[in-house]
Every structure is written in structure tokens, then in C-alpha cells.
N, C-alpha and C positions, 0 to 999 in steps of 0.2 A: 567093323561097322555095320550095328544095327540099323531096321529100316526108320527108325524114330531119331537118331542121331544124322540119317544121310538126307532126311527130311528136312531138319533142321540147320542142316549146313553145318554140324560140329563133328570133329575128328577125335580119336579116341587118344586118350592123353600118349602122347609119343613114348614117356618114361614107362609107363606102367604097361599101356596095353588097353587099359581098362577103358570100357566103353563111356559115354558122358550122356546118354542116356538117362539118367535120374538129376542130373545137376539142373540149380536154378534157371540158366539160359535154354537149356533145352524145354523144360516145361512152360517156359513165355514162349518160347519159340513155333511150340503146339497151340497156344492157347491162340496165336494169329494165324496157324494155316488153318483151324476148324474154324475161326471167323470170317476167314475169307472162303472157305467153301461154304458156310453158311451162307455168306451174304449172292455169293455166285449161286447157288442152287435157289435161293428166293427169286432174285433176279431173273433166273432162265427161266421157274417157274409163272413168275408175274409175265416174264414175255410170251410165254406159251399160252396164258390163258385170253390175255390181250390179243394176239395172235388168233385165235380160237374164234374170241368176237369178231375181230376184224373180218376174218371172210365171213361171216354174217352179215358182214356191214352193220356191226355194233360197235366200232370204235368208238371211245368218246369224241364228241364231235366240237371243234373248237369253240372254246369258250374265252371271256375277257371277263380277267379279276381286277380287283383295285390294284393301283400300286399301292405299295408300301408307303402307308402315312398320308396318301395321298384318298381322300371319300370322294362319293359319287354324289354328285346333284343335278337331280332332276329338274326343269325349269322349264316356265312356258307352257302349263298343262292347266287342263282340267281335272278336278279329281273326283273321284267315288271313293269315299273311305270303308267299303262294306258295311256302314252301320247306317249313318244318316240317309235319308231317301231323297238326297239333291246331290248335284254336283256344286262342287265348291272351286271360287275362281283366287286368282292372287297369291297363292301357296305355292312353296317347292318341297322337296322330300329331299332330306339329308340320309346318305347311306353311308356306313362306317361299318366294314367288316361285311357279318353276315345279318346285319340289324339297319333299322329306322332308327334315326338316333335323333332327330329334330323333324318338325317342317315351318322350316322360317320363312315367315313373308317374304312375297317375291323380290328379287335382289339383295334379299339379308343375307343369304348363305355366306360362309368362308370361302376367301378369296382364294385360297389352296386348293380349293376342289376341282374335282375334274366334272363339266359342268354337259351334261346332255340335255340337250335343247328337243322337247318332243314337238315343236312347231305348232303348238294350242292345240294339239290332242288330248285325249280323253288319256287317264291314266286310271287304273281299276286292280284291286288286291288279285296276285293269283288265284285263279280257279281250283274248289275243291270239289270231288266227287267223293260223296259220301257211302256209296255203295257202288264198289268197283271190285271185278275179280281180275289183277294182275296175267297170273300164267293162264289163265281160261278166257280171256275175250277174243283172241283172235286164233286158235283154232277151233274146228268142230269139237263134235261132243264125242265120236268115234276116237277120234285123234286122242283127246284129251285122255281117254279112259283105257284105248288100248299101246299108243306109240309110245316107243323110247321117251323117258322123262325126261332126257337130254335135250330132242327135239324140242318138246312143249317150252321150256327153259328158256330156250335160244329164240324162239318165235316171241317168249314174252317178254324179252330183253329187247329187240326189233321196236316192240309193240309201247313199251316204256317211253324209248324216245320219241315215239312220234304221238304220244299222248302229253308228254312235257311240250311238244310245240304246237299241241293244241290249245295251249295256256293254263294246263291244269299243272298247279304243280304240287298238288297233293290231292293223295288221294287215299279213302278206309276199304280199303280190303277183306271184305265180308267172307270170302273163302276160299281156300286154296293154297298151295306150298311156296307163298309169295317171302319167306324168309331169305333165301338166296339171292332173289333178285333185290331184294330191299338192301342189303348187304355191299350189292356190287355195285349198285346207284349209289349207298352211302359213301363208297371207297374210292367211285370214280369213273369203275371198269366199263361202266355203259353210263349214258345219261336217263333220267327220269324224274317222275316226280317222286315226293317224301311218299313212302308208303305206313300206314297205320294197320299193320297186318291183325287178323283173326287168328291163320292158320288153319286147320279141317275146319270144317263144317260139322257140329254135333248133330247127331240124326239117329231118331228111333229106328230100328228094323222097320221097314217100309216104309219108313220117312222120306222125305224129301230129299236128303242126302243120300240115300241108300242106293245107288246104282247097278248092283248087282244083278244077273240075268236070273231069269226063276230056275235056270239049271243049277245054280250053284245053293239052292236051298233043299235039305235043310241046313242051318250051320250048328255044326255040334262043338262042344266047347275046344276039343282040341283041334281045331280047323286055324290054320293060319289068317291074316288078315288077307279082305281082297287088295287088287291093286289098287283101288282108288284109298284105299287106307293105307299102304304101304308109301304112296307117293303124297299122301298128306292132304291131298283134296277133302276128302270127308273122314270122319271119324264113327264107328258105328258103336251107339252106347243105350241099353235097358236097362232101368234099373237107377234109384237113384246113386247107389255108389259107383257103377259103371261111367256114368255122366260124371260125374266129381270126379274120377281119373282121368278122364279123358281132357276135361277142361283144365285140370291140372297140368298135364302134358303139352297144350297149348300154351300155356301160362311160361311152361319151364321154355319152351322154344323161344319166347318171345312175344306172345301176342299181346299187343294191346288194349284187346276187348275179346271176349268171348261170342261165338255167334252159335245158336242153335236153332234148328228146326223145328217151328212149332205148328205145324201145319203143311197142306198141300199145296199143289201148284199146276199149272196147265201144261208146262212140258213132258214132266216125270209119269212115266203109263201106268204106275202100281197104287201110287197115293191121292184120294179123289182132291180135289180142290177144297171141299167143304170138313177135310177130314181136320180133326183135332188131334195131333200129335203132340208126345210128352204129356204126362203129368202135373201138376203143379208141386208135386212131391220132387219128382225128376228134373223139372227147371230149377225149382228152388237149389238145387244141390248145385246146379252153374253159376247160378248165382252167387252163393254163398265162396262157391271156390274164388270166382272175378272180387268179391266183396272183399273176403282177407286178403286178395293183393291188392286192392287199390283201386278196381278197376270196375266193368260195367258188362253185362250181356245184351246183346241184340239179337232181335229175335224172326226168322221166317213167320211171316201169317198172314192171312188176308181176310178171314172173318172175324165177325164181332165177338164169339164166343170162345173164339184163339185169342183174341188180343185180351179179352178182360181176364181168361185166365195167366195169359203170359204179366199183365200187369200185376195180378194179387203175386205171383210169385218171386217182383221186383224186378223184370228186365225194362230196361230204362230207355232201350228204341226200338219202336217197331218197322219194321223192312216190309213197306208195301203197305200191305192193310186198306186195298182198294175198296172191301166189302163192310167195312164198318158203318154201323149205324150211327144216328145222330146221339144216344146213350152213351154208345159207346167213345167217341169223339171226345163229349163233354166231359168223360171220365178220364180220358190221356191229357185231355187240359187240365185239369183238376190236380192231377198224381204229376205234373209238371214231365209226362214222359216225351219223350222225343217220338216224332216222325218221320222215318226217312222213306219218304212219298215220291216215285217216279211218273213221268207224262209216259204211262203204257195205255195209248191211243186207238191201237189196231189200226195203224196208218201202213205208211209205206217202210216204215223202220222196225213194224213188229216182224215176229218169226210167223212164219207158215206153217200152214198145218193141213193136210188131208182126213184127219179123222174128226169127222162131225161134231164127235164129243169136246173134243178139244176146239174148236172152233167158237162152241155155243158159250164154253168156259173162257174164253179168250173176250169175247165179246161181253160177256157179264163184267169182266175186269176192267174193258173199258170205259163201260158205260159208269164202274163206280171210281174209274180215274176223276172223270168229270166232278161228282158230286163230293167224291175226296177234299177234294183241294178247295171247295166251297164250302166244306162246313170246316175243314183245318184254318181256313181263317176266318170263318165268322164266330169260333171259340175263340179263336188265341192258340191253337197248339204249336209249340216249338216245332217247326218245319226245316228241313235241310234237302237240298238238293241231291239225286244220286240218280245214277242211268240202270245199273244192271244189264249191261251189254255183255252176252255172254254165248260162246261157243259161235261165231261170227265169222269164219276163217275166209268169205268173202272180203268183207270191209272193215275187219278190226273194230276198233272204237273209232272209227271216222263221223259217225254222225254223234259224237258225244255232245259237241257245242250245239249242233243243232236240236240234240234234245232238249236242253235249256232254252233256247229260244223259244222253245213249245209254250214254256210256261206263261209267257207274254198273253196267251187265251184266258189266262185266268185271274191275271193279277198284272201292275204295273211292271217295266224293264227293270227299271232300280228296285222293286221289290222282289224280283225273279234274281235279278242279280246278287240280292242281298243273303238268299236260300242257298247260292254258290259260294259264298265269300265269309260275311261274321257269323252269319247264323250255323252254316256248316263249322266252323274253327270251334265257336260254345260247343259243338256237340262232338267234337274231336277231344277237345279239355276235359270230357268226364273219364279221359283215360286215366288222369291222374300223372302219379309218380310212373306210368308204366307208359305216358307217352315216351315213344321212341325217340321225341325232341326238345328242346326245350325252346320258349318262346311262343307267343302268341301268333296264331294263323288266321288268314280270310280278312284281315282289317289291314289298313294306313294309318300307325299310329307309331308315336314314342317308343319303342322298345321292341316292337313287333316284331317278324324276321321281315327280311326283305324281299316278298315275292310281290314283281309288279308288271304288270303289263300296260305299254301303250298301243293306243288301239287306231285303228282308222274307223270312226264310227261315231256315234249319238248314243251313248248309252241308256240314255234319259228317253230317246225318241224310237227307241227298239233294240232288237237283240239279234239283228239281221248279220250282222257281220260275223257272229258265232260261227255262221257255216261254211264262211272261209279261210280260215283261219292263216292260212299261207299267205293271204295278201293282205288282209286286215291286220293281221297282230306283227306291229311295226318293231315292240320290243319285249322280251323276256326275259327278264331275270328272276333267277330263284336263289332266296340266300345270299345276296348282294355278288351274283356273279351271272354276268347276262350269254346267255345262251342263244339270242339271237340277236342282232342289230342291225335294222333299215332302215333308219332315221337319217344316214344321211343322204 
């Protein structure tokens, strides 16, 4: 008897002693065995992956989904819908599946719905951080650039869960290897926010995304990529053709938007803050690649000259921009360009620098921050909230909500909250068909994705409640699934 017959449980024909391996019954049995082996292999692999994450404290947390055929009805609440600068009373929120399907008047929802009594508390949309680095937030720069990438990703997975527990149900990742983390979150391996990934930050040689040491220079045509390039943190590209290639590579990986470095920064040692990076033609190459795929380019840049060059090339979102002058701000408003602006205020949450030159640049950015919010609001620039918390091994993104609360220095609490909800959702919508999720974000409206927070606090009176999300976020819902419920 051959091995195939033995595995299939078929004996040779006793009259002829001919092997039965060619019989239809054998082929059918072998297909069943192969399918069972593949299933066992898949389950074993999945168990191994989940076990790996569980060992690091990253096993999916308990969640509560809807009973099939029975929607959720949030009632007894005050609503901020992410658009209007007012709280609404007398309305309930009906959630079916992953979406908000209706906003019935209080008491008018379907009788079969599972009621969630919010106890008169405020309900707001899930928060959006439009400038986030999911894999680079909770590790130091030296760890991110030199340590085993698996460790970096495990830390990122833990931070993703913490991000969701802070009430941020969606982030726009503007640089770093976030594709694997996004996949793990989307498939339920770990919990975390939705991720709109940019992939590697595209930078010129000597640009803000060039993390190489001087000892790595000169780079010759046959040299291998730097470690940060291999990991997907950055992509160094010089000349329009090379920028085009690197942008297309990020789109191939699944980028929802492209990120380029168009100017210097405070933390980077080799590129001065006022340096212009990338020619207009090089920027245009990235814009052409993104436009061909129905999406857009965002650009790291601080100075007025850099912002104007980026706008001329077709960049649709300016990241930072604290050193813009009034003429440039007016140009941003006229062109409908988005301003992803962070509260860099040289305070307890700022990076600490020993170099006097870096301290001076940080002070200039902090002064520019005060002016930027004033100018942006005065000229009606389309603004969205982001934090850019980066390389913070000690605290990770723990200041994320506190950063949003700082915006009340420049505007009303509800206006600040809108920058992290409805306005940020409009910015994400620029990704068009490249958006990885279907549905409107940042608002409480019929047809929108059901991302909801129930809070202990008055959004109209202030945002201090954001500083202690563990105590003040009583319910966290993402896509119709409850990830935290302390209302009982």
C-alpha cells in the first residue's frame, strides 16, 4: 500500500493488489486532509501571533459588540456632533452595525434596541489626531533607528491600545512603517485606532528624514539602503524621477496619502530649520504620483518660503508651518490648503534640548505657534488638530489629550474640539478612494461611522477632562463596538 492510500484509509484492491491512489475516492480524501492541515496551520499560526502579543500585554481587550439584529440606542445625553459649535439636547443616537443610522428624538427610537443610558452626560465623536507617528511615538530615537524592528512594532502595538483608550479612534500616520500595525488592528489582533498611513517619509539627502550618520557618507550608487529606509521609516530620494519612484512605492504598500519633507526641523542635527528642501519640480513629482492615485501630498515645513513652494507644487496639507507670515497664511486660505497645526508651546510637554541653537529654534517655533493660530483663524484657513508626539519613550502619547486641551488658549472649547473631530474628518476625506475605511469620520450624523465617546465633563465649558481619560471617558465606541463601558 502506498502512502497516499494509507493516509486516505483506502486499501489496495484484494483481487488485483493494484494500489488505489488514483481512485476518485483517494483524491477526495486527500483534498480533505490537505484542507484540514491548512486549517490547523492557520489556527496554530494565529495562536502563535496572538500568544506573542499577549506575552507583551497586547492581547485584544474585552469588547462588546451588538447582539445580532439588535442595535444600540444611546439615550439621555447631550450631543456635540463635530460640526455645529453648540450642544444639542433631546436627541438619541441609533447605531446599527458599524454606523450611525438615525438620530431620533428622545424616546422615539426602536423598542427592540439595546439602550445605553448616558446619564445626562455629553457624547462627542471619536477624536482624530491628524499628525501621528504610530510606530515612533513610544520609543526613543536611538531605539527606533537601531533596535530590532520587531521590538519597535511590539511597543507600537501596546501604544495603539493606549491611544484608543485616550479616545482617539482614528489617526493619520504621517511617517513610519505603520502598515503592519494597521493590518493587526483592522483584523483584531490588537486594539487601536484606525490608521490612515503615509508610509515612509520621503526626504532629500540631508533633509529632515535623512537619519544617517555622517560616517555613512558619501552614498554611492551601489550602496544598500540605510537601516531606516529598510524599516520603512524614511525614503531618501533626490531628483524628480527618484521622488516619483519612492512615492509610488508607498502607494503600492497602501498609503492613503504621501508625506514629503519640504523643510528643516528643530530636532534634526544636519538640516537647519530655515532650510528649503526639495525643488518645486521634485515636489511636483510626488504630487503627480499621488494625484494619479486619487489622493494628495502633505508636507513637513515651517517657513513661509517653504510653504509657498509646496503650495505652488500642489501640496494640499501643510504640517506645522509655525513660521508662516500673514501673506502666506492668506495664500493658504485662498488655495483651500489644509493646515495641520500642533500646539508647540515650549512647555512641560516639549522636547528638552541642551544645544543653545536648538533652544533658540524651539523658542521661535513656540512664538510662531501663538501667531499661527491667530492668523489661521483670522483668515479662515482650514485647520485640523495633530500632536506630532515623537520618540517619547518615557510617556508615549500620554499627553495627547492634554495637547488638544491647550487649544482653548486660542479658541473656544467647542471650536478646538471641532478641529479634532469634524474638521479632521474632512482632511482625511482628501484621500478619496485611497481612504482605507468607508464612511464619514469625526461627526455624529446619519451614515457616519459609529465612533462615539461618552464623557464626564462639559465640552462647552472646557477640555480639562481630556487630561485624565481613564477617569473621564466613560464609554468608548469605535465602529459600533464598545471598547470601554463604565456607565453602569
